[in-house]
C-alpha positions as CSV (number, residue, x, y, z in Angstrom):
1,M,166.3,86.0,99.7
2,A,164.5,82.5,100.1
3,K,161.0,82.5,101.0
4,W,159.8,81.6,104.3
5,T,157.6,78.1,104.7
6,P,156.1,77.3,107.9
7,K,157.0,73.9,109.4
8,H,153.9,73.0,110.8
9,E,150.2,73.3,110.0
10,A,148.3,76.6,111.8
11,P,146.0,75.6,114.7
12,E,142.4,76.1,114.2
13,P,141.1,79.7,115.3
14,L,139.6,79.6,118.5
15,E,135.9,80.8,118.4
16,G,134.0,82.0,121.5
17,P,131.4,84.7,122.8
18,V,132.6,87.3,120.3
19,V,129.7,89.4,120.5
20,A,129.8,89.5,123.9
21,T,133.4,90.2,124.2
22,I,133.2,93.4,121.4
23,T,129.8,94.6,123.5
24,G,132.1,94.4,126.4
25,G,134.6,96.5,124.9
26,T,132.7,98.8,123.6
27,I,131.0,99.6,127.1
28,L,134.5,99.8,128.7
29,W,135.7,102.4,126.2
30,F,132.6,104.7,126.9
31,V,132.4,104.4,130.3
32,L,136.4,105.1,130.5
33,F,135.3,108.3,128.2
34,L,132.5,108.9,130.8
35,V,134.9,109.0,134.2
36,Q,137.6,111.4,132.1
37,L,135.1,113.9,131.0
38,P,134.9,115.8,134.1
39,F,138.4,115.9,134.2
40,Y,138.9,117.6,130.8
41,G,140.5,120.8,132.2
42,W,143.1,119.0,133.5
43,F,144.0,117.0,130.4
44,D,143.8,119.9,128.5
45,D,146.3,121.7,131.1
46,H,148.8,118.8,130.7
47,G,148.3,118.3,126.8
48,H,146.6,115.0,127.5
49,T,143.3,115.6,125.7
50,W,143.9,112.6,123.2
51,W,143.4,110.6,126.4
52,V,139.7,111.4,126.3
53,W,139.2,110.9,122.4
54,T,140.9,107.9,122.1
55,C,138.3,106.5,124.5
56,L,135.1,108.0,122.4
57,A,137.2,106.6,119.5
58,G,137.5,103.2,121.0
59,A,133.5,103.3,121.6
60,G,132.8,104.6,118.3
61,L,134.7,101.9,116.6
62,G,133.4,99.6,119.2
63,L,130.0,100.4,118.0
64,I,131.1,99.5,114.2
65,G,132.5,96.3,115.6
66,I,129.4,94.9,117.4
67,W,127.5,95.5,114.1
68,Y,130.1,93.3,112.1
69,V,130.3,90.7,114.2
70,R,126.4,90.4,115.0
71,K,125.9,90.0,111.4
72,R,129.2,87.6,111.0
73,D,127.6,85.6,113.5
74,A,124.2,85.2,111.9
75,A,126.0,84.6,108.4
76,I,127.8,81.8,110.5
77,K,124.8,80.1,112.0
78,R,122.6,80.7,108.3
79,A,125.7,78.6,106.7
80,A,125.4,76.0,109.2
81,A,121.7,75.4,109.1
82,L,122.1,75.1,105.2
83,G,124.3,72.3,105.7
């Protein structure tokens, strides 16, 4: 089996408002959790409670993501300031 080699160089990664993007996504997951919460009985009756808990997990993981990207952003800014 031959090893695959790229035919061209990879493009530079896109940088954008990462902190705002992750924060917005986290808020969206939490809002979806809150919107589904009043209908928990319906979800339970139909075997779809995982929808509710998936939204809560997304919000929780989003909080970790916010912490991570804020630290990353600060490290990038420190590195740029040093040289």
